[in-house]
C-alpha positions in Angstrom: 0.0 0.0 0.0 1.4 3.4 -1.0 1.2 6.0 1.8 1.6 9.7 2.3 3.1 11.2 5.4 1.1 13.8 7.3 1.8 15.7 10.5 -0.3 16.9 13.3 0.2 18.1 16.9 1.3 14.7 18.0 3.8 14.0 15.2 3.9 12.2 11.9 1.4 9.6 10.6 1.4 7.5 7.5 -1.9 7.5 5.7 -3.0 5.4 2.7 -2.1 7.6 -0.3 -5.5 7.1 -1.8 -7.5 7.8 1.3 -9.4 11.1 1.6 -9.1 11.0 5.4 -6.0 12.2 7.3 -4.0 11.9 10.6 -6.9 12.1 13.0 -8.9 9.4 11.3 -5.9 7.2 10.9 -5.1 7.5 14.6 -8.6 6.6 15.5 -8.6 3.7 13.1 -5.4 2.3 14.6 -6.5 2.9 18.2 -10.2 2.1 18.4 -10.4 -1.5 17.2 -13.4 -2.3 19.4 -16.5 -3.7 17.7 -16.0 -3.7 14.0 -19.2 -1.7 13.7 -18.7 1.4 11.7 -20.3 4.8 12.2 -23.7 5.0 10.5 -23.5 6.1 6.9 -26.8 8.0 7.5 -25.0 10.0 10.3 -22.1 10.8 7.9 -24.4 11.9 5.1 -26.3 14.3 7.5 -23.1 15.5 9.0 -22.0 16.6 5.6 -25.2 18.6 5.4 -24.2 20.4 8.6 -20.8 21.1 7.2 -22.3 22.4 4.0 -24.6 24.8 5.9 -21.6 25.9 8.0 -19.6 26.7 4.8 -22.5 28.7 3.4 -22.9 30.6 6.6 -19.2 31.4 6.9 -19.1 32.6 3.3 -22.2 34.8 3.9 -20.6 36.4 7.0 -17.3 37.0 5.1 -15.2 34.7 7.2 -14.6 32.1 4.4 -13.6 33.1 0.9 -16.0 32.1 -1.8 -13.4 29.9 -3.7 -12.8 27.6 -0.8 -16.4 27.8 0.3 -17.7 26.6 -3.0 -15.2 23.7 -3.1 -16.2 22.7 0.4 -19.9 22.8 -0.5 -19.3 20.7 -3.6 -17.2 18.2 -1.5 -20.0 18.1 1.1 -22.4 17.0 -1.7 -20.2 14.1 -2.6 -20.2 12.9 1.0 -24.0 13.5 1.5 -24.7 11.5 -1.6 -22.8 8.5 -0.3 -20.1 8.4 -3.0 -17.3 8.5 -0.4 -18.8 6.1 2.2 -15.7 3.9 2.1 -13.7 6.8 3.6 -15.5 6.6 7.0 -14.0 3.5 8.6 -14.1 4.4 12.3 -15.6 2.2 15.0 -18.7 3.5 16.7 -16.8 3.2 20.1 -14.3 6.0 19.7 -13.0 9.2 21.3 -15.5 11.0 23.5 -18.1 13.4 22.1 -17.6 12.2 18.6 -14.3 14.1 17.9 -13.0 11.3 15.8 -16.0 11.3 13.5 -16.1 15.1 13.2 -12.4 15.1 12.2 -13.0 12.2 9.8 -15.7 14.3 8.1 -13.6 17.4 8.1 -10.6 15.6 6.6 -12.6 13.8 3.9 -14.3 17.0 2.9 -11.0 19.0 3.0 -9.2 16.5 0.7 -12.0 16.3 -1.7 -12.2 20.1 -1.8 -8.5 20.2 -2.4 -8.9 17.9 -5.4 -11.7 20.0 -6.7 -9.4 23.0 -6.6 -6.7 21.1 -8.5 -4.5 20.1 -5.6 -3.4 16.8 -4.1 -4.6 15.1 -1.0 -2.8 16.4 2.1 -2.1 19.9 0.7 -3.9 21.5 3.5 -2.7 25.0 2.7 -5.4 24.9 0.0 -8.2 23.7 2.3 -7.6 22.8 5.9 -9.8 20.4 7.9 -9.8 22.5 11.0 -9.2 26.1 9.8 -11.7 26.0 6.8 -14.0 23.0 7.0 -14.4 23.2 10.8 -14.5 27.0 10.8 -16.8 28.5 13.5 -17.5 25.0 14.7 -16.6 22.4 17.3 -17.4 18.7 17.6 -19.4 19.7 20.6 -22.0 21.6 18.7 -21.9 19.9 15.2 -21.9 16.3 16.3 -25.2 16.5 18.3 -26.7 18.6 15.6 -25.9 16.0 13.0 -27.2 13.2 15.3 -30.5 15.2 15.8 -31.2 15.7 12.2 -30.2 12.2 11.3 -32.6 10.7 13.9 -35.4 13.1 12.9 -35.1 12.1 9.3 -35.0 8.4 10.0 -37.8 8.5 12.5 -40.2 10.6 10.4 -39.2 9.0 7.0 -39.1 5.4 8.1 -40.3 4.5 11.5 -43.4 6.7 11.7 -44.7 5.6 8.3 -44.1 1.9 9.2 -46.1 2.4 12.4 -48.9 4.2 10.6 -49.2 1.3 8.1 -49.3 -1.1 11.0 -52.1 0.9 12.7 -54.1 0.8 9.5 -53.7 -2.9 9.2 -54.8 -3.4 12.8 -57.8 -1.1 12.2 -58.7 -3.3 9.2 -58.6 -6.3 11.5 -60.7 -4.5 14.0 -63.4 -4.1 11.4 -63.0 -7.6 10.0 -63.5 -9.2 13.4 -66.2 -6.8 14.6 -68.8 -9.5 14.5 -66.7 -12.2 16.2 -67.6 -12.6 19.9 -65.1 -14.4 22.0 -64.2 -15.1 25.6 -62.4 -12.2 27.2 -59.5 -12.9 29.6 -58.1 -11.1 32.6 -55.3 -12.4 34.8 -55.0 -15.1 32.1 -58.4 -16.4 33.3 -61.7 -16.5 31.5 -63.6 -13.2 31.8 -66.8 -11.8 30.2 -67.3 -11.9 26.4 -65.9 -9.3 24.1 -65.4 -8.7 20.3 -62.2 -10.0 18.8 -62.3 -6.8 16.8 -62.1 -4.8 20.1 -59.0 -6.7 21.0 -57.4 -5.6 17.7 -58.8 -2.1 18.2 -56.8 -2.0 21.5 -53.6 -2.9 19.6 -54.3 -0.2 17.0 -54.9 2.4 19.8 -51.6 1.5 21.4 -49.8 1.9 18.1 -51.5 5.3 17.6 -50.3 6.6 20.9 -46.8 5.4 20.1 -46.9 7.3 16.8 -48.1 10.5 18.6 -45.1 10.2 21.0 -42.7 9.6 18.2 -43.8 12.7 16.3 -43.6 14.9 19.3 -40.2 13.7 20.4 -38.8 13.9 16.8 -39.9 17.5 16.5 -37.8 18.4 19.5 -34.7 17.1 17.7 -35.0 20.1 15.3 -33.8 22.3 18.3 -30.0 22.1 17.7 -27.0 23.5 19.5 -25.2 24.6 16.3 -23.3 27.8 17.0 -22.5 27.0 20.6 -19.0 25.7 19.6 -16.9 24.3 22.5 -19.0 24.7 25.6 -22.1 26.8 24.5 -20.6 30.3 24.6 -20.2 30.4 20.8 -16.5 31.2 20.9 -15.0 31.7 17.4 -18.5 31.6 15.8 -20.1 35.0 16.0 -23.7 36.1 15.9 -23.9 36.5 12.1 -22.6 33.0 11.5 -24.9 31.4 14.1 -28.0 33.1 12.6 -26.9 32.1 9.1 -26.0 28.5 9.8 -29.4 27.7 11.4 -31.2 29.3 8.4 -28.9 27.4 5.9 -29.4 24.1 7.8 -33.2 24.5 7.6 -33.0 25.1 3.9 -30.6 22.2 3.3 -32.6 19.8 5.4 -36.1 21.0 4.5 -37.4 21.2 8.0 -38.0 23.8 10.7 -34.6 23.7 12.3 -34.1 26.1 15.1 -31.5 26.9 17.8 -31.9 25.3 21.1 -33.1 27.7 23.8 -29.9 26.9 25.7 -26.8 25.5 24.0 -25.4 24.8 27.4 -28.3 22.4 28.2 -28.2 20.8 24.8 -24.5 20.1 25.0 -24.4 18.7 28.5 -27.7 16.8 28.8 -28.9 15.4 25.4 -32.5 15.4 26.7 -34.0 15.7 23.3 -32.2 12.6 22.2 -33.3 10.8 25.4 -36.9 12.0 24.6 -36.8 10.1 21.4 -35.2 7.1 23.1 -38.1 7.0 25.6 -40.6 7.1 22.7 -38.8 4.2 21.1 -38.9 2.4 24.5 -42.7 2.9 24.6 -43.0 1.5 21.1 -40.9 -1.5 22.0 -43.0 -2.1 25.1 -46.3 -1.8 23.3 -45.2 -3.9 20.4 -43.9 -6.6 22.7 -47.3 -6.7 24.5 -49.1 -7.1 21.1 -46.6 -9.8 20.0 -47.1 -11.7 23.2 -50.9 -11.5 22.9 -50.8 -12.8 19.4 -48.5 -15.7 20.3 -51.0 -16.7 23.1 -54.1 -16.3 20.9 -52.4 -18.4 18.2 -51.0 -21.0 20.5 -51.8 -24.6 19.7 -53.1 -25.7 17.3 -54.5 -28.5 19.5 -53.3 -27.8 23.1 -53.5 -24.0 23.1 -56.0 -21.2 22.6 -55.9 -21.4 18.8 -58.4 -18.5 18.4 -56.4 -16.9 15.6 -54.3 -18.2 12.8 -51.1 -16.4 11.9 -49.7 -16.7 8.3 -47.4 -19.7 7.9 -44.2 -18.2 6.5 -41.6 -20.9 7.2 -41.2 -24.4 8.7 -41.0 -24.3 12.5 -38.8 -27.2 13.4 -35.9 -29.2 12.1 -37.2 -32.4 13.7 -40.9 -32.1 14.2 -42.6 -32.3 10.7 -45.4 -30.0 9.9 -44.8 -27.7 12.9 -45.3 -24.0 12.2 -44.1 -21.3 14.6 -45.0 -17.7 15.0 -41.7 -16.8 13.5 -42.4 -13.2 12.5 -43.9 -12.4 15.9 -40.8 -13.9 17.6 -38.6 -11.7 15.4 -40.5 -8.6 16.5 -40.1 -9.7 20.2 -36.4 -10.0 19.8 -36.0 -6.6 18.1 -38.1 -5.0 20.9 -35.9 -6.5 23.6 -32.8 -5.2 21.7 -34.3 -1.7 21.6 -35.2 -1.8 25.3 -31.6 -2.7 26.1 -30.2 0.1 23.9 -32.5 2.6 25.6 -31.1 1.5 28.9 -27.6 2.2 27.6 -28.7 5.6 26.3 -30.2 6.6 29.7 -26.9 5.6 31.4 -25.0 7.6 28.9 -27.2 10.7 29.4 -27.0 10.8 33.2 -23.3 9.7 33.1 -22.3 13.0 31.5 -20.2 15.5 33.5 -20.2 19.3 33.6 -20.4 21.1 30.2 -20.3 18.2 27.8 -21.8 14.8 27.3 -18.8 12.8 26.0 -20.8 9.7 25.6 -22.8 11.0 22.6 -21.2 8.5 20.2 -22.8 5.5 21.9 -26.1 7.4 22.2 -26.1 8.1 18.5 -25.2 4.5 17.6 -28.0 3.1 19.8 -30.5 5.7 18.8 -29.9 5.3 15.0 -29.7 1.6 15.3 -32.9 1.4 17.3 -34.9 3.5 14.8 -33.6 1.4 11.9 -34.2 -2.1 13.3 -37.6 -1.2 14.8 -38.8 0.3 11.5 -37.6 -2.8 9.6 -39.2 -5.2 12.1 -42.5 -3.3 12.1 -42.7 -3.4 8.3 -42.1 -7.1 8.2 -44.6 -7.7 11.0 -47.2 -5.7 9.3 -46.8 -7.2 5.8 -46.1 -10.8 6.7 -48.2 -11.3 9.8 -50.9 -8.8 10.8 -52.5 -8.5 7.3 -52.9 -12.3 7.0 -54.3 -13.0 10.5 -57.5 -15.0 10.5 -60.0 -15.8 13.2 -60.6 -19.4 14.1 -64.4 -19.3 14.6 -64.8 -22.9 15.7 -62.3 -22.6 18.6 -63.7 -19.2 19.6 -67.3 -20.6 19.7 -66.2 -23.6 21.7 -64.5 -21.5 24.3 -67.4 -19.0 24.4 -70.0 -21.7 24.9 -68.1 -22.9 28.0 -67.2 -19.4 29.3 -68.0 -19.6 33.1 -68.0 -15.8 33.4 -71.3 -15.7 31.5 -72.5 -16.1 35.1 -71.8 -12.4 35.5 -75.0 -11.6 33.6 -76.9 -13.4 36.4 -75.8 -11.0 39.1 -78.7 -8.6 38.7 -81.2 -11.5 38.7 -80.0 -13.8 41.5 -77.2 -11.9 43.1 -73.4 -12.3 43.1 -73.1 -15.0 45.7 -75.7 -17.3 44.0 -74.2 -16.7 40.6 -70.8 -17.6 42.0 -72.2 -20.9 43.3 -73.6 -21.7 39.9 -70.2 -21.1 38.3 -68.5 -23.4 40.8 -71.0 -26.2 40.0 -70.5 -25.7 36.3 -66.7 -25.8 36.7 -66.8 -28.9 38.9 -69.3 -30.8 36.6 -67.8 -29.6 33.3 -71.1 -28.0 32.2 -72.1 -24.7 30.8 -73.7 -22.0 32.9 -77.1 -22.2 31.1 -77.2 -26.0 31.6 -76.7 -25.7 35.3 -79.3 -23.0 35.7 -81.9 -25.0 33.8 -81.1 -28.1 35.9 -81.4 -26.1 39.1 -84.5 -24.3 38.0 -82.9 -21.0 38.6 -84.6 -19.2 35.7 -86.8 -20.3 32.8 -85.2 -21.2 29.4 -86.6 -18.1 27.6 -85.0 -15.8 30.2 -81.8 -17.7 30.2 -81.6 -17.7 26.4 -81.9 -13.9 26.5 -79.6 -12.9 29.4 -76.9 -15.6 28.7 -76.6 -14.8 25.0 -73.1 -13.4 24.7 -74.1 -11.5 21.6 -76.9 -9.6 23.4 -74.5 -7.1 24.9 -73.1 -6.1 21.4 -76.3 -5.5 19.5 -76.9 -6.9 16.1 -73.6 -8.7 15.3 
């Protein structure tokens, strides 16, 4: 491998001659061999948009000459479009606050801009990573800004639409099953009858609440600390730059980006990122509950509830022929557990910060971006390959309903709670239905029992 030698404050470093990155990235690449997981390409692309907005703002305020600025802007477009993705090799577990990633972005943009201006990689007198690409900036204000807009974009463009589609599918099942009366269950014990459609309506309602939370928390991410530079004071930035960069970032990103009310808070707490993490946690909890319910309702087919049938998507066993498992639902469960674990890590990283800066932002960004991506993918698969194909097993539902002991609840207003409880005990002991016991004991006449013990009576014309 041919190399070029570059120098920084710590000495000389040999860098791949063809690489667009420089000494800082090379040091990080050599030192942080931790997980093999690279920094998200989505984060890099959005970081380039931040750098582009900064270059435009510096040019507008007169700090950066137009020749360099235009070359930097063009280089940013290359990065944002993904054509230089191979030049971002750093591990997600790296130097605190994301300094390694910021410098990786600065170096790649600088060297690409140098080429655009006719120079060779490493000729930093033409365009310097720190002096020109990072002008009026710090890792401490640009990195969280890039993370915020990345997560806003992923959440609103991928996860929210996936959740909205899932809600529509669940609403469709609510309507489809609106005439199917089944045994309700509380404490995993038989309870009074209900519609199967209402069960699915509850799932749809939970997903709706999750969507609402995702939208609200995502909007908060558009409050960014850009312009705060090192600790929030805005040193080396200036008022004109700060006003311009927020405006340019909004134009570049196509959303209502605005400055955080307190850059000091944004830099040291990361509460807006934690807000989205909490919304993701709520999604994972709700989806886990839905998944667990579906696995219970579909359990069997002979020794379980077997009240619904999930689409058969693949064989369920390497040894038991014909066995079919709720594979898609199990996948969703696992993704949700993974997201819950990542949210726990993010919470620790938020309250583990000290003084003016949260240095653990790289792990927050990795877990936040990863959680959005895997949850969106899992929800799309769950929606398309499970929910839309769910069918009601009417025969099993009717069988359970006919033997539902809690039909005795309808007797309370006629014979009282205590006597109704006694009827239920007899029915359970003798393996009979409530109506049969009542007729045998002469509790009420058949016409009255047919009316009050009809599980469909409560739901009108179904």
